[in-house]
C-alpha positions in Angstrom: 7.1 30.4 -68.7 6.2 26.8 -68.7 9.6 25.8 -67.3 9.3 28.4 -64.5 5.9 27.0 -63.5 7.3 23.4 -63.5 10.2 24.7 -61.4 7.8 26.4 -59.0 5.7 23.3 -58.8 8.7 21.1 -58.1 9.8 23.5 -55.4 6.4 23.6 -53.8 6.2 19.8 -53.9 9.6 19.5 -52.5 8.8 21.9 -49.6 5.6 20.1 -49.0 7.4 16.8 -48.9 10.1 18.2 -46.6 7.4 19.7 -44.3 5.5 16.4 -44.3 8.7 14.5 -43.5 9.6 17.0 -40.6 6.0 16.8 -39.2 5.2 13.1 -39.7 8.6 11.5 -40.1 10.8 10.5 -37.1 10.9 13.4 -34.7 12.9 11.8 -32.0 16.5 12.3 -31.2 17.6 9.2 -29.2 18.7 5.6 -30.0 16.9 3.8 -27.2 13.6 2.0 -27.9 11.8 4.6 -25.8 12.4 7.4 -23.3 10.2 9.0 -20.7 9.2 12.6 -20.4 8.4 13.5 -16.8 6.3 16.6 -16.3 6.4 17.6 -12.6 3.5 19.3 -10.8 4.0 23.1 -11.2 6.3 22.7 -14.1 3.8 22.1 -16.9 4.6 25.5 -18.6 5.6 25.7 -22.2 9.1 26.9 -21.3 9.8 24.1 -18.8 8.6 21.4 -21.1 10.5 22.6 -24.1 13.6 22.9 -21.9 13.2 19.3 -20.7 12.6 18.0 -24.3 15.9 19.7 -25.4 18.0 18.7 -22.3 16.9 15.1 -22.5 17.3 15.0 -26.3 13.8 13.8 -26.8 12.9 15.5 -30.1 15.1 16.6 -33.0 13.6 20.0 -33.8 12.4 21.9 -30.7 11.3 25.0 -32.7 9.1 22.9 -35.0 7.6 21.1 -32.0 6.8 24.4 -30.3 5.0 25.6 -33.5 3.0 22.4 -33.7 2.2 22.4 -30.0 1.0 26.0 -30.3 -1.3 25.2 -33.3 -3.0 22.2 -31.6 -3.3 23.8 -28.2 -1.0 21.5 -26.3 -0.1 24.1 -23.6 -3.7 24.7 -22.7 -4.4 21.0 -22.1 -1.2 19.4 -20.9 -1.1 18.0 -17.4 1.7 16.7 -15.1 2.6 13.1 -15.6 4.9 10.5 -17.2 4.8 10.2 -20.9 6.7 7.6 -22.9 8.0 8.6 -26.3 8.9 5.8 -28.7 11.9 6.0 -31.0 10.7 7.1 -34.4 7.5 8.8 -33.4 6.6 12.0 -35.3 6.5 15.4 -33.8 2.7 15.5 -34.4 2.2 12.2 -32.6 4.2 13.4 -29.6 2.4 16.7 -29.4 -1.0 14.9 -29.6 0.1 12.5 -26.8 0.8 15.4 -24.5 -2.4 17.3 -25.5 -4.6 14.3 -24.8 -2.8 13.4 -21.6 -2.1 9.9 -22.7 0.2 9.0 -19.7 2.2 5.9 -19.3 1.6 4.2 -16.0 4.4 3.1 -13.8 4.8 -0.7 -13.5 5.1 -1.0 -9.7 6.3 -4.4 -8.6 5.9 -5.1 -4.8 7.5 -8.1 -3.2 8.5 -8.3 0.5 8.3 -5.1 2.5 8.7 -5.1 6.3 8.2 -1.6 7.7 6.5 1.6 6.7 9.9 3.0 5.7 10.0 0.3 3.0 6.6 1.5 1.6 7.8 5.1 1.6 11.0 4.1 -0.1 9.4 2.2 -3.0 6.7 4.9 -3.6 9.3 7.7 -3.4 11.5 5.8 -5.9 8.8 5.1 -8.5 6.5 8.1 -8.3 6.6 11.9 -8.2 5.9 12.2 -4.5 9.1 11.9 -2.4 9.6 9.4 0.3 9.6 12.0 3.1 6.1 13.1 2.2 5.0 9.5 2.0 6.4 8.8 5.5 4.7 11.9 6.8 1.4 10.5 5.4 1.9 7.1 6.9 2.8 8.5 10.3 -0.4 10.6 10.4 -3.3 8.7 12.2 -5.8 10.9 10.4 -4.4 10.0 7.0 -4.5 6.3 7.8 -8.0 6.3 9.3 -9.7 6.6 5.9 -8.2 3.2 5.1 -9.4 1.7 8.5 -5.8 0.9 9.5 -3.2 2.3 11.9 0.6 2.5 12.1 0.9 -1.2 12.8 -1.7 -2.5 10.3 -1.1 -0.1 7.4 1.0 -2.6 5.5 -2.1 -4.9 5.2 -3.2 -2.6 2.4 -0.6 -4.1 0.2 -0.9 -7.5 -1.6 2.5 -8.2 -3.3 2.0 -8.1 -7.1 2.7 -5.9 -10.1 0.5 -2.8 -10.5 0.1 -0.2 -13.2 -0.3 3.2 -11.4 0.1 6.7 -12.8 3.3 8.4 -11.8 1.9 11.7 -10.5 -0.7 10.4 -8.1 -0.6 11.5 -4.5 0.3 9.1 -1.7 -3.4 8.8 -0.7 -4.5 7.9 -4.3 -1.7 5.4 -4.7 -2.8 3.7 -1.4 -6.4 4.0 -2.6 -5.5 2.0 -5.7 -3.6 -0.6 -3.6 -6.6 -0.9 -1.3 -8.9 -1.5 -4.3 -6.6 -4.4 -5.4 -6.6 -5.7 -1.8 -10.4 -5.8 -1.7 -10.5 -7.6 -5.1 -7.9 -10.1 -3.9 -10.0 -11.0 -0.8 -13.2 -11.3 -2.7 -11.8 -14.0 -4.9 -11.4 -17.7 -4.2 -13.8 -17.6 -1.2 -11.0 -16.0 0.8 -13.3 -14.0 3.0 -15.5 -17.0 3.7 -12.5 -19.2 4.6 -11.2 -16.6 7.0 -14.6 -16.4 8.7 -14.7 -20.2 9.0 -11.3 -20.0 10.8 -12.7 -17.4 13.2 -10.1 -14.9 11.8 -10.4 -11.6 10.1 -8.5 -11.0 6.9 -6.0 -8.8 8.7 -5.4 -11.6 11.2 -4.9 -14.1 8.4 -2.5 -11.6 6.8 -0.5 -11.2 10.1 -0.2 -15.0 10.5 0.8 -15.3 6.8 3.5 -12.6 7.4 5.1 -14.8 10.1 4.8 -17.9 7.9 6.5 -16.0 5.1 9.5 -15.4 7.3 9.6 -18.9 8.6 9.9 -20.9 5.4 10.6 -20.6 1.7 9.0 -24.0 1.0 5.5 -23.4 -0.4 4.6 -27.1 0.2 5.1 -26.8 4.0 3.6 -23.3 4.6 0.2 -24.9 5.4 1.7 -27.0 8.2 3.7 -24.0 9.6 0.5 -21.9 9.5 -1.4 -24.7 11.4 1.1 -24.5 14.2 0.4 -20.8 14.7 -3.3 -21.1 14.2 -3.4 -23.9 16.8 -1.4 -21.9 19.3 -3.5 -18.8 18.8 -6.8 -20.7 19.3 -5.4 -22.4 22.4 -4.4 -19.1 23.9 -0.7 -20.0 23.8 2.1 -17.5 23.0 2.9 -17.8 19.4 6.6 -18.0 20.2 7.6 -16.9 16.7 11.3 -16.0 16.2 10.6 -13.7 13.2 8.6 -11.4 15.4 11.6 -11.0 17.7 13.7 -9.9 14.7 10.9 -7.4 13.8 10.7 -6.1 17.4 14.5 -5.6 17.4 14.4 -4.2 13.8 17.3 -6.5 13.2 16.4 -8.6 10.2 19.9 -10.0 9.7 19.8 -12.0 12.9 20.5 -15.6 12.0 19.8 -17.1 15.5 17.6 -16.0 18.3 19.1 -16.2 21.8 17.5 -15.9 25.2 18.8 -12.3 25.5 16.8 -11.4 22.4 13.6 -12.7 23.9 13.7 -10.1 26.7 12.9 -7.2 24.3 10.0 -5.0 25.4 7.7 -4.9 22.5 4.1 -5.8 21.6 5.7 -7.8 18.8 7.5 -10.1 21.2 5.3 -13.2 20.8 7.2 -15.0 23.5 6.2 -12.6 26.2 2.7 -11.7 24.8 -0.1 -14.0 24.0 -2.2 -13.7 20.9 -1.3 -12.2 17.6 1.1 -9.3 17.3 -0.5 -5.9 16.6 0.2 -6.2 12.9 2.1 -8.1 10.3 5.8 -8.2 10.2 6.1 -8.2 6.4 4.0 -8.3 3.2 3.2 -12.0 2.7 2.9 -13.3 -0.8 -0.5 -14.4 -2.1 0.7 -18.0 -2.1 1.5 -17.7 1.7 -1.9 -16.0 2.4 -3.7 -18.9 0.6 -1.5 -21.4 2.5 -2.9 -20.0 5.8 -6.5 -20.0 4.5 -6.1 -23.6 3.3 -4.0 -24.8 6.2 -4.6 -28.5 7.0 -6.3 -29.3 10.3 -3.5 -30.6 12.4 -2.6 -31.0 16.1 0.9 -29.6 15.5 2.1 -27.1 18.2 5.8 -27.1 17.5 8.3 -27.3 14.7 12.1 -27.2 14.3 14.4 -27.1 11.3 15.0 -30.5 9.8 18.3 -32.2 10.8 18.7 -33.0 7.1 19.3 -29.3 6.4 17.0 -29.4 3.4 15.2 -26.2 4.2 12.1 -28.1 5.6 10.9 -28.5 9.2 9.9 -31.3 11.5 6.6 -30.9 13.2 5.4 -32.2 16.6 2.2 -32.4 18.6 3.7 -32.2 22.0 6.8 -30.7 23.7 8.5 -34.0 24.5 8.5 -35.0 20.8 9.6 -31.5 19.8 12.4 -31.5 22.3 13.7 -34.8 20.9 13.7 -33.5 17.4 15.3 -30.2 18.5 18.2 -32.2 20.1 18.6 -34.2 16.9 18.8 -30.9 14.9 21.3 -29.4 17.4 23.6 -32.5 17.2 23.5 -32.4 13.4 24.2 -28.7 13.4 27.2 -29.1 15.8 28.6 -31.9 13.6 28.1 -29.7 10.5 29.9 -26.8 12.1 32.8 -29.1 13.2 33.2 -30.4 9.6 33.3 -26.9 8.3 36.0 -25.9 10.8 38.1 -29.0 9.9 37.7 -28.2 6.2 39.1 -24.7 6.9 42.0 -26.0 8.9 42.8 -28.7 6.2 41.8 -27.1 2.9 
């Protein structure tokens, strides 16, 4: 009898250990460091989630997970979203994550965007909402009015940076989050006060910065480039900014702007229209926005690429000086082209 009791005890202990191992040991079935479970809106049913867990090989034992989920009321509490499952997590931990709606936000990195289609593309790529629905939202004046922007200025909502945003948010809520970050950005470093001192609104600063962003990659000359456009704007001169022509033509691969390009009929043609264009031509970096806000006070009205081809520009206060530098650059460019042609002919 004693032996039987010992055997029963050992069996029970073994079963308990096995159950504990199944419940609290590694419940995942993948080799990667982590994998994501996406629960789409309208697909948060028990059957749909179990099917996804099985098809994506996220858990080892689907039946046991279903039992655990039933017991701790996962199905009554689960919501759509993105949930990261780490390799080696237990079935109990995974079930509790879903029950408590501990979502993993998407790390959205925004750099240079130029048109609303770019916004739709990046949101559609990273979130549940598809790009067509995002574009429909952005094309709707009523949708944009809540952000105090229109089709031309909608991009001012975005300050390039990296943001953590939940995957299943609607387009409006994603833009709400970006607008909150925009407001925080402008409230720091006396940016609002600096814009006011320049007799510019934040959106006007953003628009000038977008042109500067396209003109130069050299952070240490962005202030001088900005001063040219600020001076032209306050003097009532046409900005004459080549990047706005590319934007008007929607041809961002243009390397040189010719006279024929300047004839384009568009409010973004800053050769034919005075003042600022109706909105920015890209999302300028925070560095460029600050370069505009901290632009030195100069009398510069013109600039041309340096004849040294070092990526910088030469600045002038009057057209005669500018023309001289432009001729120098053109001569240097012609000589460079000739050298390259000879090099091809005599490799």
